Backbone bond lengths (Angstrom), bond angles and torsions (degrees), N, CA, C in turn:
res aa  C-N    CA-C-N  psi(-1)  N-CA   C-N-CA  omega(-1)  CA-C   N-CA-C  phi
1 X - - - 1.454 - - 1.531 108.13 -
2 X 1.298 116.38 141.08 1.454 120.59 -178.72 1.515 108.92 -129.31
3 X 1.325 115.90 132.62 1.480 122.12 179.14 1.523 107.77 -113.81
4 X 1.343 116.44 136.89 1.458 122.47 175.44 1.517 107.54 -116.81
5 X 1.337 116.48 118.74 1.443 122.23 -179.68 1.510 110.03 -114.99
6 X 1.320 115.44 141.61 1.478 121.24 177.64 1.525 106.93 -107.36
7 X 1.334 116.15 124.31 1.462 122.11 -174.67 1.527 113.18 -89.12
8 X 1.316 119.28 5.33 1.434 121.43 -177.05 1.514 111.00 -64.11
9 X 1.355 115.52 120.63 1.464 121.60 176.85 1.498 115.12 77.06
10 X 1.315 119.91 0.81 1.467 123.74 -178.85 1.533 110.51 -83.71
11 X 1.331 114.97 148.20 1.468 120.75 171.28 1.507 108.23 -77.47
12 X 1.313 115.86 149.73 1.480 121.77 -175.45 1.500 111.07 -61.73
13 X 1.317 117.94 -46.84 1.449 121.67 -176.07 1.507 112.63 -67.52
14 X 1.323 116.63 -42.82 1.461 120.88 179.79 1.520 111.93 -62.86
15 X 1.319 115.56 -41.99 1.455 120.06 177.79 1.534 110.63 -64.68
16 X 1.320 116.46 -43.70 1.448 121.04 -178.21 1.513 113.19 -63.39
17 X 1.323 117.38 -38.38 1.456 118.76 177.20 1.505 112.83 -65.86
18 X 1.348 116.16 -39.43 1.469 119.98 177.28 1.516 110.87 -61.76
19 X 1.338 115.46 -43.19 1.465 120.11 -178.43 1.544 111.23 -67.02
20 X 1.345 115.98 -41.05 1.458 119.24 -179.54 1.534 111.38 -62.59
21 X 1.348 115.64 -42.39 1.447 119.55 179.90 1.538 110.21 -65.31
22 X 1.316 117.37 -40.66 1.471 120.03 179.41 1.517 111.73 -66.97
23 X 1.342 116.60 -40.93 1.465 119.90 -178.01 1.554 110.23 -66.04
24 X 1.319 117.95 -39.08 1.465 120.26 179.10 1.511 112.18 -73.65
25 X 1.328 117.26 -20.03 1.459 121.27 -179.03 1.501 113.60 83.58
26 X 1.341 117.45 21.28 1.460 121.73 -177.21 1.508 112.45 -69.84
27 X 1.293 118.89 -15.89 1.457 121.55 179.94 1.532 111.36 -87.80
28 X 1.301 118.44 -3.30 1.470 123.43 -175.85 1.554 109.20 -98.68
29 X 1.306 114.35 154.00 1.477 118.85 179.77 1.516 113.62 -74.65
30 X 1.352 116.32 -23.19 1.455 120.48 -178.93 1.554 111.27 -97.63
31 X 1.314 117.46 32.48 1.454 121.65 -178.30 1.518 112.18 -66.21
32 X 1.340 116.06 130.86 1.451 123.77 173.08 1.511 106.53 -134.07
33 X 1.328 117.01 127.84 1.458 118.61 -174.33 1.515 115.35 -72.62
34 X 1.328 116.95 -15.64 1.463 120.71 178.60 1.501 114.61 -100.50
35 X 1.346 117.01 9.20 1.461 121.88 -179.87 1.504 109.24 -126.24
36 X 1.334 116.17 137.05 1.463 120.52 177.39 1.528 109.02 -76.68
37 X 1.301 114.40 126.77 1.496 119.10 179.26 1.514 109.83 -70.45
38 X 1.296 115.66 147.01 1.464 121.91 179.42 1.544 108.64 -84.49
39 X 1.352 113.45 73.24 1.445 120.45 -172.26 1.537 109.01 -134.68
40 X 1.306 116.18 139.50 1.467 122.77 170.90 1.496 108.08 -120.30
41 X 1.320 118.03 135.95 1.466 121.79 179.59 1.521 107.92 -120.27
42 X 1.351 115.95 119.66 1.453 122.17 176.19 1.516 110.13 -103.84
43 X 1.305 117.02 128.68 1.465 121.15 178.74 1.520 107.96 -116.46
44 X 1.351 116.26 128.04 1.474 120.07 179.66 1.548 108.29 -117.39
45 X 1.317 116.08 165.51 1.454 124.79 177.91 1.516 113.51 55.42
46 X 1.321 117.14 44.22 1.453 122.13 -178.85 1.527 110.89 -67.06
47 X 1.310 117.23 -27.54 1.462 120.60 179.60 1.488 112.83 -68.01
48 X 1.364 118.36 -14.30 1.463 121.93 -178.62 1.521 111.99 -101.56
49 X 1.351 117.81 21.46 1.450 121.35 175.59 1.542 111.37 -62.35
50 X 1.294 116.59 151.02 1.461 122.08 178.52 1.542 108.27 -91.79
51 X 1.337 114.70 93.35 1.460 120.24 178.58 1.537 107.59 -121.11
52 X 1.339 115.48 127.58 1.480 119.29 -176.05 1.544 109.92 -75.38
53 X 1.334 114.53 154.35 1.463 120.13 179.11 1.526 111.35 -64.27
54 X 1.321 115.74 -33.20 1.474 120.87 -179.79 1.543 108.81 -63.60
55 X 1.308 116.44 -43.18 1.465 120.26 180.00 1.493 110.79 -66.57
56 X 1.319 117.76 -39.50 1.462 120.26 179.43 1.504 111.37 -62.48
57 X 1.327 118.27 -34.58 1.444 122.09 -178.86 1.536 111.61 -80.37
58 X 1.332 119.54 -32.05 1.476 121.40 -170.19 1.538 115.01 -103.65
59 X 1.344 118.24 -32.80 1.453 120.55 -174.08 1.511 110.56 -64.26
60 X 1.357 116.86 132.73 1.462 122.05 179.84 1.519 110.38 -121.47
61 X 1.321 116.89 140.94 1.441 123.36 171.77 1.501 107.37 -110.10
62 X 1.330 117.04 123.14 1.469 119.79 -177.69 1.528 109.55 -120.22
63 X 1.326 113.13 151.73 1.481 121.57 175.41 1.523 106.51 -139.84
64 X 1.312 114.18 153.14 1.485 120.60 -178.37 1.494 109.40 -132.73
65 X 1.324 116.85 126.24 1.448 121.83 -175.90 1.548 112.29 -81.74
66 X 1.314 117.20 -18.02 1.445 121.11 -177.77 1.522 113.12 102.43
67 X 1.326 115.90 -12.71 1.440 121.17 179.04 1.508 110.15 -94.41
68 X 1.369 118.39 155.87 1.467 119.84 176.84 1.543 109.32 -60.82
69 X 1.307 115.57 132.20 1.472 119.99 -178.05 1.514 112.83 74.75
70 X 1.316 118.40 16.12 1.465 122.15 -175.91 1.505 114.17 -95.25
71 X 1.338 118.46 17.17 1.451 119.99 -179.80 1.538 108.60 -88.95
72 X 1.333 114.74 128.57 1.484 119.57 177.82 1.501 108.61 -116.82
73 X 1.301 116.17 133.68 1.450 122.66 178.88 1.504 110.60 -124.16
74 X 1.373 115.27 130.75 1.450 120.33 177.94 1.509 108.71 -127.62
75 X 1.320 117.26 135.31 1.470 120.29 176.92 1.543 108.85 -79.44
76 X 1.328 114.35 156.69 1.456 120.53 -178.16 1.547 111.93 -58.89
77 X 1.330 116.85 -38.84 1.449 121.05 179.93 1.515 112.71 -61.30
78 X 1.348 115.32 -38.55 1.455 119.63 179.39 1.534 111.45 -69.85
79 X 1.331 115.86 -37.33 1.490 119.89 177.62 1.525 109.81 -64.29
80 X 1.342 116.28 -41.13 1.466 119.29 178.43 1.531 110.16 -63.78
81 X 1.323 115.91 -43.29 1.493 119.71 -178.60 1.552 110.79 -63.65
82 X 1.335 117.47 -40.62 1.450 120.77 -177.31 1.513 114.46 -77.81
83 X 1.358 115.69 -48.30 1.466 119.12 -170.98 1.505 115.38 -120.67
84 X 1.328 117.75 -8.44 1.469 120.62 178.38 1.520 113.43 91.24
85 X 1.334 114.88 174.22 1.468 120.20 -176.16 1.534 111.47 -70.79
86 X 1.331 117.89 -22.07 1.445 120.66 178.69 1.549 111.54 -60.36
87 X 1.304 116.10 -34.13 1.451 120.47 179.27 1.518 111.15 -66.74
88 X 1.341 116.87 -35.55 1.465 120.13 176.81 1.515 111.68 -61.54
89 X 1.313 115.42 -44.94 1.475 120.10 179.55 1.524 109.79 -64.79
90 X 1.316 115.93 -42.24 1.477 120.93 -179.73 1.539 109.84 -61.38
91 X 1.309 117.63 -44.88 1.486 121.10 179.75 1.520 110.81 -65.08
92 X 1.327 117.23 -43.42 1.457 121.07 -177.10 1.542 111.26 -65.35
93 X 1.341 116.24 -43.94 1.450 119.18 -179.33 1.538 109.83 -68.54
94 X 1.301 117.93 -40.96 1.453 122.17 179.45 1.505 111.51 -57.82
95 X 1.306 118.09 -42.02 1.446 121.64 -178.62 1.504 112.98 -76.01
96 X 1.349 118.43 -15.10 1.473 121.40 177.11 1.530 111.85 -90.36
97 X 1.310 117.50 -13.20 1.469 121.40 178.43 1.536 108.40 -85.83
98 X 1.357 117.99 151.91 1.445 120.13 177.66 1.507 112.72 -62.90
99 X 1.302 117.58 141.28 1.487 120.21 -174.93 1.538 107.99 -90.07
100 X 1.338 115.40 80.32 1.438 122.30 174.64 1.505 109.61 -138.89
101 X 1.325 118.67 -167.09 1.443 122.39 -175.64 1.526 113.71 -67.66
102 X 1.332 116.77 -16.31 1.450 119.77 -178.86 1.535 113.28 -81.88
103 X 1.329 117.35 -20.80 1.453 120.99 -174.95 1.543 112.82 -56.32
104 X 1.338 120.42 -49.27 1.455 119.08 -179.76 1.544 111.88 -61.30
105 X 1.317 116.96 -36.21 1.475 120.71 179.59 1.521 109.68 -68.04
106 X 1.341 116.98 -40.91 1.473 120.09 179.35 1.528 109.65 -66.58
107 X 1.313 117.78 -38.68 1.480 119.37 -179.14 1.532 112.09 -66.36
108 X 1.338 117.89 -25.99 1.455 119.19 176.86 1.518 112.42 -70.05
109 X 1.361 116.73 -18.89 1.439 121.80 178.66 1.515 112.72 -85.78
110 X 1.349 117.59 -0.44 1.461 122.67 179.46 1.539 107.85 -97.77
111 X 1.324 117.13 122.72 1.457 122.53 179.40 1.521 108.49 -119.74
112 X 1.337 116.19 119.44 1.447 120.79 -177.48 1.527 107.50 -114.20
113 X 1.368 114.87 126.35 1.471 119.01 -178.16 1.494 109.59 -116.23
């Protein structure tokens, strides 16, 4: 099954929750949480997402390597400048999926254009 979503005018979080539900297959009657659904999700017009200027200036993405002083923080504006809006969607969907062995497989079924 293949889903095509248009991101024009959508909020980032609302779009990401829809995509996460579709990738996990929770909208299907044959849903099993330990099986990867045979689903591909295509997202188009990601550059036309509805993101407020306030959020671009304030939202931070952080990661921690585990070492002392290993915390890295990037603002949303810098992520957009470096990698584009597609990376925002990818990060949001990834964090909404369960953190187990299925997550990398599910993320391969997400196609952002």
